[in-house]
C-alpha positions in Angstrom: 116.9 -11.7 20.9 115.0 -14.8 21.8 114.6 -18.4 20.7 111.2 -20.1 20.5 111.8 -23.8 21.3 108.3 -24.6 20.1 107.2 -26.3 23.3 108.3 -26.3 27.0 111.8 -27.9 27.6 114.0 -28.4 30.6 117.1 -26.2 29.8 120.3 -25.6 31.8 122.9 -24.3 29.4 123.4 -21.9 26.5 126.4 -21.3 24.3 126.9 -17.9 22.7 129.3 -17.9 19.7 130.1 -14.2 19.1 131.2 -12.4 16.0 133.2 -9.3 16.5 130.4 -7.3 18.3 130.0 -9.1 21.6 128.2 -8.5 24.9 130.3 -7.5 27.8 127.4 -7.6 30.2 124.1 -9.4 29.7 121.4 -11.6 31.1 120.0 -14.9 30.0 116.2 -14.9 30.6 113.5 -17.5 30.1 109.7 -17.3 29.5 106.7 -19.5 28.9 104.9 -16.8 26.9 107.5 -14.4 25.4 106.1 -11.6 27.5 107.0 -12.3 31.1 110.7 -13.0 31.5 112.7 -14.4 34.4 116.5 -14.0 34.7 118.4 -17.3 35.1 122.0 -15.9 34.5 123.7 -12.5 34.8 127.2 -11.7 33.3 129.1 -8.5 34.0 132.5 -8.9 32.2 132.8 -11.2 29.2 135.5 -11.0 26.6 133.6 -12.0 23.5 134.8 -15.3 22.2 132.5 -18.3 23.0 130.5 -18.1 26.2 129.3 -21.5 27.6 126.9 -20.6 30.3 125.4 -23.1 32.8 122.5 -22.5 35.2 120.1 -24.5 37.3 117.8 -26.4 35.0 114.5 -24.7 34.4 111.4 -25.4 32.3 110.7 -22.8 29.5 109.6 -22.4 26.0 111.5 -19.2 25.2 115.0 -18.2 26.1 116.7 -14.9 25.3 119.9 -13.0 25.4 119.3 -9.5 26.9 122.3 -7.2 26.4 123.0 -4.6 29.1 126.5 -3.5 27.9 128.2 -3.9 24.5 131.8 -5.0 24.3 132.4 -2.9 21.2 130.8 0.2 19.5 128.9 -2.0 17.0 126.0 -3.5 18.9 125.6 -7.3 19.3 126.4 -10.0 16.8 126.1 -13.7 17.3 127.1 -16.5 15.0 125.2 -19.0 17.0 122.9 -19.1 20.1 122.8 -22.8 21.2 120.4 -24.1 23.8 121.0 -27.3 25.8 119.6 -29.2 28.8 121.6 -29.8 31.9 125.3 -30.5 31.5 125.2 -29.9 27.7 122.7 -32.6 26.9 119.9 -32.1 24.4 116.9 -30.3 26.1 114.1 -32.6 27.2 110.4 -31.7 26.6 108.5 -31.1 29.8 105.3 -33.1 30.1 102.2 -30.9 29.6 98.6 -31.4 30.6 95.2 -29.9 31.1 93.6 -28.0 34.0 89.8 -28.1 33.9 88.1 -25.3 35.9 84.5 -24.8 36.9 82.8 -21.8 38.6 79.6 -20.2 39.5 79.1 -16.6 38.3 78.9 -14.0 41.1 75.7 -12.1 41.7 77.2 -9.2 43.7 79.9 -6.7 42.7 83.0 -6.2 44.9 81.3 -3.0 46.3 78.2 -5.1 47.3 75.9 -3.8 44.6 73.8 -6.4 42.7 75.3 -7.9 39.5 73.0 -9.1 36.8 74.4 -12.0 34.7 73.5 -9.9 31.7 76.1 -7.4 32.9 79.0 -10.0 32.9 80.9 -9.8 29.6 83.5 -12.4 30.6 85.9 -13.9 33.0 89.7 -13.6 33.4 91.6 -16.5 34.9 95.0 -15.7 36.5 97.4 -18.5 37.3 101.0 -19.2 38.3 103.2 -21.9 39.8 103.6 -20.1 43.2 100.9 -19.1 45.6 100.1 -15.4 45.3 101.9 -15.0 42.0 99.9 -15.1 38.8 102.0 -14.1 35.8 99.7 -15.8 33.3 96.1 -15.0 32.4 93.4 -16.3 30.0 90.2 -14.5 29.1 87.0 -16.3 28.7 84.9 -13.9 26.6 81.6 -15.4 27.4 79.6 -14.0 30.4 77.5 -17.2 30.6 80.5 -19.6 30.8 80.8 -21.7 33.9 83.8 -23.8 32.9 87.1 -23.6 30.9 90.1 -25.8 30.4 93.7 -24.6 30.3 95.5 -26.9 27.9 99.2 -27.4 27.2 100.6 -26.2 30.6 103.4 -28.0 32.4 102.2 -30.8 34.6 102.3 -29.8 38.3 100.5 -27.6 40.9 99.1 -24.3 39.7 97.5 -21.5 41.8 94.5 -19.8 40.3 92.3 -16.7 41.0 89.6 -15.3 38.8 87.8 -12.1 38.1 84.8 -11.1 36.1 84.6 -8.1 33.8 81.4 -6.3 32.9 80.2 -4.8 29.6 81.9 -1.5 30.5 85.3 -3.3 31.0 85.3 -3.0 34.8 87.1 -5.9 36.4 86.2 -7.3 39.8 88.7 -8.1 42.5 90.3 -11.5 42.7 88.3 -14.5 43.8 89.8 -16.7 46.6 92.9 -18.6 45.5 92.6 -22.3 44.7 95.3 -24.8 43.7 94.9 -27.6 41.2 97.2 -30.1 39.6 97.6 -30.1 35.8 97.6 -33.6 34.5 
C-alpha cells in the first residue's frame, strides 16, 4: 500500500494506526515514480497497536508500507497511514526545477557500422542522483530531436547518460556520463 503525496516532500516519520490485522514485520519504502522503491526502515517484531516510525529525512513523492510478515491470520488492516516531515512536523515540499539537455545524434552504431539518421527512432535519457546509478528514464520518441528538458525534478546534481534506439527497437550502449544541476 502506498501514498501519493502529489509532489516531492521531505519526509522523516510515518505513523501506522493498526486495526486488528497488523504487520509484525515490514518495510517502509519511498519512491519518486511509484516503480523504483528504496527501503528507509525495516521492522521485524511489532505488536500491532500504533507504530510511530522515524528515519533519516528523505525526499520522495511516494511512500509505502511493504508487509513481509503478518501479525495475525487476517492480512493487514490500517485505520490510518500518517506521513510527516522530520520530528513529526508537516512534510515540506522539495524545490523542483528543470534540466535542459542538448545532444548531437550519433552517426556510428556501437559495433562501428554506419548509422543513418533515418534509422534513429528516438533517444532514451537515463538519469539519477548518484554517479553510475540511473534509476529513472525518459524516452524522446523523435529521431531528429537534439534537445529535451526534464521538468519537475528535485533541484540538485543529476548524472545522465543517453542511448539511441533504432526503428527495429535496438538500443545503443550508454553515452559518456555527464552531470548537470537542475535549477
